[in-house]
C-alpha positions as CSV (number, residue, x, y, z in Angstrom):
1,F,77.7,241.9,-6.9
2,L,77.7,245.6,-8.2
3,L,74.8,247.3,-9.7
4,P,76.1,249.4,-12.9
5,I,74.5,252.6,-11.9
6,G,77.0,254.7,-14.1
7,A,76.1,252.6,-17.1
8,I,72.3,252.8,-16.4
9,R,72.5,256.6,-16.1
10,M,74.5,256.7,-19.3
11,I,71.7,254.5,-21.1
12,R,69.1,256.8,-19.9
13,A,70.9,259.9,-21.2
14,L,71.6,258.2,-24.7
15,L,67.9,257.1,-24.9
16,E,66.8,260.7,-24.3
17,L,69.2,262.0,-26.9
18,S,68.1,259.3,-29.3
19,G,64.3,259.8,-28.9
20,G,63.9,256.4,-27.5
21,R,65.5,254.4,-30.3
22,F,68.8,253.1,-29.4
23,M,71.3,250.2,-30.1
24,M,74.4,249.5,-27.9
25,V,77.2,247.0,-28.5
26,V,79.0,246.1,-25.2
27,G,82.1,244.1,-24.9
28,D,83.6,243.4,-21.5
29,K,84.6,240.9,-18.8
30,A,81.2,240.4,-17.4
31,Y,78.7,238.2,-15.6
32,R,76.1,237.3,-18.3
33,D,73.4,235.8,-16.0
34,D,72.4,235.6,-12.5
35,S,73.6,231.8,-12.0
36,E,77.3,233.2,-12.1
37,F,76.7,235.2,-8.9
38,K,76.2,232.0,-6.8
39,A,79.9,231.4,-6.3
40,V,80.7,235.2,-6.2
41,K,81.6,236.7,-2.7
42,D,83.0,240.1,-2.7
43,P,83.7,242.0,-5.9
44,H,87.2,241.2,-7.2
45,I,89.1,244.3,-8.2
46,A,92.1,243.7,-10.3
47,L,94.9,246.3,-10.1
48,H,97.2,246.5,-13.1
49,G,98.4,250.0,-13.6
50,S,94.6,251.0,-13.3
51,M,91.8,249.0,-11.8
52,S,89.0,246.8,-13.3
53,F,86.2,244.6,-12.1
54,M,83.6,242.3,-13.6
55,C,80.6,244.2,-15.4
56,N,77.1,243.1,-14.5
57,L,75.9,242.6,-17.8
58,H,73.1,240.6,-16.5
59,A,71.6,243.8,-14.8
60,I,72.2,245.9,-18.0
61,K,70.3,243.3,-20.1
62,L,67.4,243.4,-17.6
63,Y,67.2,247.1,-17.7
64,F,66.9,247.0,-21.5
65,K,64.1,244.4,-21.2
66,A,62.3,246.6,-18.6
67,L,62.5,249.4,-21.2
68,G,60.7,247.0,-23.7
69,G,64.0,246.3,-25.5
70,F,65.8,243.1,-26.2
71,Y,69.2,241.8,-26.5
72,L,71.6,239.3,-28.4
73,D,74.5,237.9,-26.6
74,T,77.2,235.4,-26.7
75,P,76.3,232.1,-25.1
76,Y,79.8,231.4,-23.6
77,R,80.8,231.7,-19.9
78,D,84.2,232.6,-18.5
79,T,85.2,234.6,-21.3
80,F,85.0,238.1,-22.9
81,Q,81.3,238.9,-23.2
82,V,79.6,240.6,-26.2
83,A,75.9,241.8,-26.2
84,V,74.0,243.9,-28.5
85,L,71.2,245.7,-26.8
86,F,68.2,247.3,-28.5
87,A,65.6,249.7,-27.0
């Protein structure tokens, strides 16, 4: 699986700009929890005029929890994921 290093760097920068109070709404094709990684082999990269791959939303949610924040997310699998993250 992929670690969302770019997203974590962006979150750090936005947290610094906001003085540590931050809310982020995320919507993407994503893995919502670690159970979804069991069947995953190499990351699938879709080419369709540009390129895309699944977001590791699980890692982003864990990062927010490590910051003392929390999240609310959709309970559905195999669909577009939406999460609201608070720090």
